[in-house]
N, C-alpha and C positions, 0 to 999 in steps of 0.2 A: 558586559561581555564576560562570559565564563566558558572555559573549556570543560567539556563533559564527555565521558565515554558514552557510547550508545546505551548501555544499561543505566547509567546515571541519568542521562537525558530522559529516558522513558520513565524512570522513577520520579523525576521532577515533574514530568508531564502528568503522571498519574496523581501526584499530590497537588496538582494545580499550581505549582510554583512557576511553571513556564507553559507556554502553549505553542504548538506549531501546527501548521495545516497538514491535511492528509498526505500530500506528496512527500513532505519531509518526514512524516512518521513512517511512510513506506520505505524511504531511503535509509532511515536509521535501522529499520528491521533488516535491511540488506547488510548493513555494517556489522550486525550482531554475529555474522558468520566468520568474521576475521578476528583472530585472537590478538593480533598486533598490527601496528601501522606497517611494518615490514611485509607482512602477508597481504595486506590490502594493496600495497604498492606493487608487489609481484603480480597479484591478480590483475590489477588495472593495466600494468605493462604488457602482460601476456595477451590480453584481449583487446588492446587498444586499436589494432588494425581490423578488427572483425566487423565494425560498423555499429550503427545504432538504429533505433526505431522511433518514429515520431508518434507520440501519444497525445490523446486528448481524452481526459476522463469525461464520462457521461454520467450525469447525476440522475439517479432513480429515486424519487420520493416514495416512501412507503408510509403506512399509517402510523408506525411507531419509530421512525427514524429515516435515514436515507443511506444510499450506497453510492460510491463512486465506482462505476463500472469501467474496466480497462480493457484494452485490446486482447482478444483471445477468449474472453468470458462469453458464455453462451447468450447473454443478454446484450452484448455490445452490438450497436447498429452497424450495418454494412457501410453506411455512408455517414460517419460522424460529422458534426458541425464544427470544423476546425477553426472557424473565424468568429463564431458567436452570432453571425448575422441572421441565422434561421431561428434563433431563440427557441430551440426545441426543448421541451420539458417533459421528461418521462415521469409518470406517476402511476401508482396503483393503490387500491384500497387494502391490499394484502399486507400482512405483517412481515417483517424481515425473516422471522423463523419459517414462515410459509415459503417465501422466495428461496430460502436456502435449501429447502427440501425438494424443490422443483428441478434442480439441475445438479451436475457434478463437474462441469467444466467452469471453474471459477478463476477470476482474476479481478478482485474487487476489494474495496475497503468499506466495511460496514461501520456506520457512524450512528450511535444511539444518542450521544450527546457530545458536547464540546471536548470532553476528556475521556471518552470511551470509544476507542477505535479498535476494530479487529480486521486484520489483513488475512484474506483467503486467496491462496494461489494453488491451483492444481494443474496449470499449464507448464509446458517446458519453456524456459526463457530462451529468447532468440539471441544470436550473435555471441554465443558462449558467455552470456551474462549469467548472473546468479539471481534467483528469486529471493524475495525477502523471507525471513523466518516468519512463519505464520504464527503471530502472537496476538493475544488479546491485551489491550493496554492495561487491563486490571491484573494480569499475570505478573509473576516475578521470576521467571525462569530464563535467565540470560547468562551466556558464557563468554561474551566478548571481553577482551582485555584492552581494547583501543582506548 
């Protein structure tokens, strides 16, 4: 067990010292916006009564990686499989780069390998929430002081 700031956690992820799944990477990218625990606490207190949204990432397999498509993305299905009973698998022969050129309404995590994630968000977050900082896990530009 080790306490790490969001930038430290991402650096450890990049160097393959730790691994976390895409949803945790997404949340750590949200935490990068807060320079201190005090500001994070204020944000969470201010929006606490606004509500929340149920999400189910939908995986889209591409020829050179995959994406977790999230609500609001132009590729997100109208009726996602919340229970896993339908076992829907979305796939394409296209490359990720081609898929990224096809749209402009993004809410997704692009995964090229186990330690290379990129978060893309162009939608407005609901319920006064904050979108994650759109970063590539190979980048090193973080300002959080958490």
